[in-house]
Wavefront OBJ file of the C-alpha trace (Angstrom):
o trace
v 4.281 -70.481 17.943
v 3.348 -69.599 14.364
v 4.368 -65.994 14.786
v 7.503 -64.406 16.183
v 6.953 -62.041 19.098
v 8.532 -58.676 18.398
v 7.000 -56.512 21.146
v 5.053 -57.361 24.236
v 2.784 -55.453 26.348
v 1.115 -52.149 26.744
v -0.563 -51.514 30.105
v -3.541 -49.148 30.545
v -4.406 -48.456 34.297
v -7.055 -44.792 35.334
v -5.656 -45.160 39.202
v -4.649 -48.041 37.491
v -5.649 -49.282 34.150
v -3.647 -51.335 31.627
v -3.381 -52.287 27.994
v -0.921 -54.896 26.814
v 0.225 -54.697 23.222
v 1.885 -57.679 21.591
v 3.199 -56.782 18.144
v 3.949 -59.375 15.506
v 3.888 -59.620 11.736
v 0.545 -60.254 10.037
v 1.651 -62.111 6.933
v -1.759 -61.901 5.233
v -2.260 -58.179 5.604
v 1.337 -57.022 5.577
v 0.553 -55.100 8.768
v 1.992 -55.311 12.261
v -0.574 -56.974 14.512
v -1.138 -55.254 17.853
v -3.187 -57.296 20.331
v -4.731 -55.061 22.970
v -5.835 -56.427 26.361
v -8.129 -53.958 28.123
v -8.204 -54.175 31.908
v -10.011 -52.280 34.673
v -8.603 -52.263 38.216
v -10.619 -54.025 40.967
v -7.725 -53.549 43.438
v -6.313 -57.045 42.980
v -2.616 -57.168 43.826
v -0.103 -59.658 42.543
v 3.654 -59.445 43.152
v 3.173 -55.983 44.620
v 1.569 -54.445 41.519
v -2.038 -53.984 40.560
v -3.589 -56.098 37.842
v -6.908 -55.487 36.220
v -10.006 -57.329 35.152
v -10.706 -56.289 31.567
v -13.666 -54.130 30.711
v -14.657 -52.217 27.592
v -15.712 -48.637 28.250
v -16.037 -45.207 26.632
v -12.922 -44.412 28.632
v -11.034 -46.069 25.752
v -13.144 -44.462 23.010
v -10.194 -42.883 21.231
v -8.551 -46.267 20.695
v -11.792 -47.809 19.405
v -12.180 -44.828 17.082
v -8.630 -45.159 15.773
v -9.376 -48.784 14.970
v -12.775 -48.282 13.325
v -11.787 -45.174 11.330
v -8.781 -47.003 9.938
v -6.138 -44.808 11.565
v -4.179 -47.812 12.814
v -4.391 -49.477 9.418
v -3.240 -46.266 7.712
v -0.238 -46.421 10.017
v 0.360 -50.079 9.083
v -0.917 -51.415 12.407
v -3.648 -54.029 12.812
v -5.239 -53.762 16.272
v -7.124 -56.627 17.956
v -9.003 -55.756 21.173
v -9.131 -58.824 23.430
v -9.915 -59.490 27.127
v -7.062 -60.063 29.537
v -6.271 -61.938 32.736
v -4.410 -61.371 36.003
v -1.660 -63.925 35.461
v 1.118 -61.504 34.605
v 3.534 -59.164 36.395
v 3.667 -55.570 35.165
v 7.106 -55.141 36.646
v 8.448 -58.214 34.858
v 6.975 -57.042 31.551
v 8.544 -53.642 32.051
v 11.962 -55.114 32.780
v 11.939 -56.939 29.447
v 12.291 -53.584 27.703
v 9.544 -54.475 25.215
v 6.679 -52.635 26.857
v 4.358 -49.850 25.776
v 2.110 -48.384 28.426
v -1.021 -46.297 28.495
v -1.231 -45.632 32.202
v -1.257 -42.949 34.867
v 1.629 -40.485 34.901
v 1.686 -40.922 38.674
v 2.604 -44.576 38.298
v 5.205 -43.684 35.692
v 6.955 -41.327 38.119
v 6.857 -43.926 40.903
v 8.253 -46.686 38.671
v 10.952 -44.369 37.302
v 12.005 -43.667 40.873
v 12.509 -47.424 41.268
v 14.855 -47.382 38.316
v 12.454 -48.271 35.481
v 13.351 -46.483 32.235
v 9.900 -45.182 31.306
v 9.306 -42.356 28.839
v 6.071 -40.344 28.571
v 5.096 -39.963 24.912
v 1.739 -38.166 25.176
v -0.774 -37.325 27.920
v -4.352 -38.425 27.149
v -6.117 -37.174 30.292
v -4.897 -33.632 30.956
v -7.126 -33.491 34.038
v -7.258 -36.160 36.711
v -10.612 -38.000 36.999
v -10.689 -37.907 40.803
v -13.201 -35.408 42.186
v -15.189 -34.741 45.353
v -18.943 -35.242 45.152
v -21.713 -33.940 47.417
v -25.494 -34.307 47.404
v -26.025 -31.245 49.598
v -27.067 -28.114 47.700
v -25.216 -26.032 50.292
v -21.877 -27.750 49.604
v -20.737 -26.808 46.117
v -17.242 -25.338 46.575
v -14.171 -26.024 48.734
v -14.959 -23.404 51.403
v -18.261 -25.194 52.029
v -16.288 -28.233 53.223
v -15.124 -26.487 56.397
v -16.577 -28.275 59.425
v -17.885 -31.125 57.274
v -17.157 -34.864 57.140
v -15.120 -35.853 54.077
v -15.199 -39.497 53.016
v -11.901 -40.694 51.551
v -11.274 -44.217 50.329
v -8.049 -44.165 52.322
v -6.956 -41.579 54.855
v -3.200 -42.171 54.860
v -2.512 -39.119 52.672
v -0.403 -41.449 50.528
v -2.879 -42.551 47.860
v -2.942 -40.483 44.687
v -6.564 -39.428 45.154
v -5.895 -38.325 48.714
v -2.877 -36.331 47.550
v -5.245 -34.514 45.201
v -7.653 -33.816 48.054
v -4.998 -32.405 50.380
v -3.601 -30.318 47.510
v -7.102 -28.925 47.014
v -7.225 -27.910 50.679
v -3.798 -26.293 50.396
v -4.716 -24.343 47.244
v -7.900 -23.013 48.835
v -6.294 -22.099 52.191
v -8.189 -24.732 54.185
v -6.321 -26.412 57.029
v -6.675 -30.154 57.572
v -7.952 -29.435 61.066
v -10.925 -27.580 59.595
v -12.431 -30.727 58.078
v -13.173 -34.157 59.509
v -11.653 -37.011 57.511
v -13.571 -40.286 57.481
v -12.204 -43.479 55.942
v -15.180 -44.462 53.806
v -13.677 -47.273 51.760
v -14.835 -48.009 48.228
v -18.586 -47.803 48.844
v -20.672 -44.702 48.048
v -23.294 -45.698 50.622
v -21.868 -43.389 53.336
v -22.539 -40.380 51.097
v -26.008 -41.485 50.019
v -26.931 -42.349 53.615
v -25.702 -39.031 54.980
v -22.803 -40.442 57.005
v -20.372 -38.144 55.175
v -20.939 -34.775 53.507
v -18.561 -35.304 50.581
v -16.933 -38.344 49.012
v -14.079 -38.817 46.544
v -14.904 -40.669 43.322
v -13.338 -41.496 40.000
v -15.150 -39.243 37.526
v -15.924 -41.939 34.987
v -17.767 -45.186 35.745
v -17.767 -44.585 39.500
v -19.224 -41.094 39.206
v -21.804 -42.225 36.683
v -22.923 -45.071 38.952
v -23.220 -42.633 41.855
v -25.220 -40.177 39.750
v -27.651 -42.901 38.739
v -28.146 -43.976 42.366
v -28.555 -40.365 43.521
v -31.129 -39.632 40.835
v -33.256 -42.564 41.998
v -33.287 -41.026 45.480
v -34.030 -37.545 44.197
v -30.619 -36.047 45.043
v -28.694 -33.468 43.018
v -25.001 -34.174 42.458
v -22.437 -31.399 42.991
v -18.842 -31.883 41.853
v -15.819 -30.168 43.372
v -12.961 -30.706 40.937
v -9.417 -30.051 42.230
v -8.396 -29.086 38.684
v -10.735 -26.081 38.884
v -8.722 -24.817 41.849
v -5.237 -25.047 40.402
v -4.392 -28.667 41.244
v -2.675 -29.973 38.122
v -2.249 -33.731 38.134
v -2.069 -35.756 34.930
v -3.790 -39.124 34.575
v -3.647 -41.520 31.592
v -0.692 -41.155 29.257
v 1.011 -43.121 26.511
v 4.381 -44.400 27.683
v 7.055 -46.803 26.577
v 10.580 -47.787 27.579
v 13.793 -46.262 26.328
v 14.771 -49.664 24.972
v 11.619 -49.860 22.855
v 12.293 -46.392 21.451
v 15.843 -47.371 20.537
v 14.866 -50.638 18.870
v 11.476 -49.764 17.333
v 11.108 -45.966 16.999
v 8.979 -46.307 13.873
v 6.463 -48.586 15.620
v 6.294 -46.146 18.534
v 5.711 -43.203 16.201
v 2.979 -44.965 14.238
v 1.136 -46.174 17.336
v 1.209 -42.740 18.997
v 0.206 -41.033 15.759
v -2.759 -43.339 15.097
v -3.934 -43.284 18.724
v -3.927 -39.482 18.926
v -5.725 -39.298 15.575
v -8.391 -41.500 17.128
v -8.707 -39.324 20.224
v -8.870 -36.108 18.200
v -11.626 -37.553 16.048
v -13.518 -38.853 19.094
v -13.303 -35.413 20.697
v -15.062 -33.812 17.733
v -17.434 -36.734 17.053
v -18.321 -38.180 20.511
v -21.582 -39.832 19.406
v -19.741 -41.723 16.681
v -17.062 -42.670 19.209
v -19.752 -44.051 21.525
v -21.051 -46.186 18.659
v -17.559 -47.632 18.214
v -17.353 -48.282 21.946
v -20.648 -50.198 21.947
v -19.382 -52.405 19.119
v -16.874 -53.955 21.532
v -19.381 -55.433 23.984
v -23.055 -56.335 23.885
v -23.343 -55.692 27.627
v -22.668 -51.950 27.430
v -25.514 -49.480 27.942
v -25.667 -46.515 25.538
v -26.971 -44.047 28.100
v -24.311 -45.035 30.623
v -21.473 -44.898 28.095
v -22.729 -41.538 26.816
v -22.373 -40.182 30.325
v -18.897 -41.671 30.638
v -17.933 -40.106 27.311
v -19.148 -36.715 28.482
v -16.798 -36.968 31.452
v -13.937 -38.151 29.237
v -14.302 -35.107 26.964
v -13.696 -32.855 29.956
v -10.402 -34.603 30.734
v -8.755 -34.517 27.313
v -7.790 -30.864 26.935
v -6.844 -27.813 28.991
v -7.268 -24.424 27.337
v -6.051 -24.609 23.733
v -3.469 -27.320 24.317
v -3.764 -30.248 21.893
v -4.666 -33.735 23.063
v -1.453 -35.434 24.106
v 0.207 -32.186 25.240
v 2.915 -32.524 27.900
v 3.623 -29.620 30.269
v 6.925 -29.935 32.134
v 5.570 -27.706 34.925
v 2.760 -30.169 35.664
v 5.267 -33.021 35.898
v 7.352 -30.903 38.244
v 4.329 -30.204 40.464
v 3.456 -33.904 40.569
v 7.021 -34.826 41.434
v 6.960 -32.274 44.248
v 3.724 -33.697 45.675
v 5.111 -37.232 45.623
v 8.431 -36.260 47.164
v 6.673 -34.320 49.916
v 4.665 -37.426 50.847
v 7.689 -39.690 50.585
v 6.263 -41.722 47.709
v 9.374 -41.072 45.628
v 12.879 -40.032 46.572
v 13.604 -38.047 43.426
v 16.785 -40.019 42.798
v 16.020 -40.021 39.074
v 15.121 -36.562 37.792
v 11.895 -37.108 35.794
v 12.032 -33.663 34.234
v 15.414 -33.421 32.553
v 14.930 -34.261 28.871
v 18.705 -34.608 28.524
v 18.875 -37.188 31.310
v 19.477 -40.848 30.621
v 16.754 -41.888 30.380
v 14.670 -38.812 29.652
v 11.275 -38.771 31.360
v 9.289 -37.479 28.425
v 9.559 -36.645 24.758
v 7.341 -35.014 22.133
v 9.234 -36.326 19.123
v 6.628 -39.012 18.424
v 3.636 -36.697 18.010
v 4.218 -36.813 14.263
v 1.755 -35.179 11.910
v -1.391 -35.572 13.997
v -4.497 -34.658 12.004
l 1 2 3 4 5 6 7 8 9 10 11 12 13 14 15 16 17 18 19 20 21 22 23 24 25 26 27 28 29 30 31 32 33 34 35 36 37 38 39 40 41 42 43 44 45 46 47 48 49 50 51 52 53 54 55 56 57 58 59 60 61 62 63 64 65 66 67 68 69 70 71 72 73 74 75 76 77 78 79 80 81 82 83 84 85 86 87 88 89 90 91 92 93 94 95 96 97 98 99 100 101 102 103 104 105 106 107 108 109 110 111 112 113 114 115 116 117 118 119 120 121 122 123 124 125 126 127 128 129 130 131 132 133 134 135 136 137 138 139 140 141 142 143 144 145 146 147 148 149 150 151 152 153 154 155 156 157 158 159 160 161 162 163 164 165 166 167 168 169 170 171 172 173 174 175 176 177 178 179 180 181 182 183 184 185 186 187 188 189 190 191 192 193 194 195 196 197 198 199 200 201 202 203 204 205 206 207 208 209 210 211 212 213 214 215 216 217 218 219 220 221 222 223 224 225 226 227 228 229 230 231 232 233 234 235 236 237 238 239 240 241 242 243 244 245 246 247 248 249 250 251 252 253 254 255 256 257 258 259 260 261 262 263 264 265 266 267 268 269 270 271 272 273 274 275 276 277 278 279 280 281 282 283 284 285 286 287 288 289 290 291 292 293 294 295 296 297 298 299 300 301 302 303 304 305 306 307 308 309 310 311 312 313 314 315 316 317 318 319 320 321 322 323 324 325 326 327 328 329 330 331 332 333 334 335 336 337 338 339 340 341 342 343 344 345 346 347 348 349 350 351 352 353
């Protein structure tokens, strides 16, 4: 190899979305080169962990913006966005101690419970993208679901989206026996054909695709968002390992700083951010990506909290949900910042502009 590998792999997953960062010296520019592999999860499993087929999308608009506005370069990082493959093991990359992640907080808590020393650096999606959708004008709020058929991709109560659904029922005083659960799989046809009254979707590409299909049939879309009823459940976050922080704290700080600069700029200038997104692939549709971006904007902030904000109480609620379902044992306390390793830190926010 012509270049020496210094860091390898960020994973972005959004129920599972990964970015791998490989950092090495760029002798020409005097910058640290960060190669970014974007992947989108088609539910392909390898060695027990999900791997993703890459796809550019407005979901990553903040990273494209950071690149095009020069925020990475200002932080002495040169970012190259490249497609990925499925021939890697996330667990193996994590065990090397040279991994950055931009992935779901849910996965971070599960991997920590297995003994992986992950640290949450900033939360990108303050709200979770999973929502319930109906095309019935008489079903617009949780109480309207009583006596109705609810289509879930899985009905084991163990998937993250289903945990959100059952938490929604709990927060709105609806018993499980008051609704009929139907395992609908990953196809929206049951909703559009009237086989179910509500269906869970990922409020980015999946929701947009459903909206487009519904519009062609003359249906109105109604969204029931668990976050609007007190269900707090983080999604995408920037993570790394404790080993990476110990060995390369300056690289961590600069990457987090530049990335959050990009997201803050994209939040204020979404049309410009969409333009940057479209630059990454000639197959993207402006109207579609504009709709995705509109959904993304609704996930980035809660109240007046800044993008990247970490609330310990939300992590505690998520841990409680997972422990209740038996997904984690709670052997490693993910909330104690004095623990070894600590589950989260805000020291790398830096001077975000």
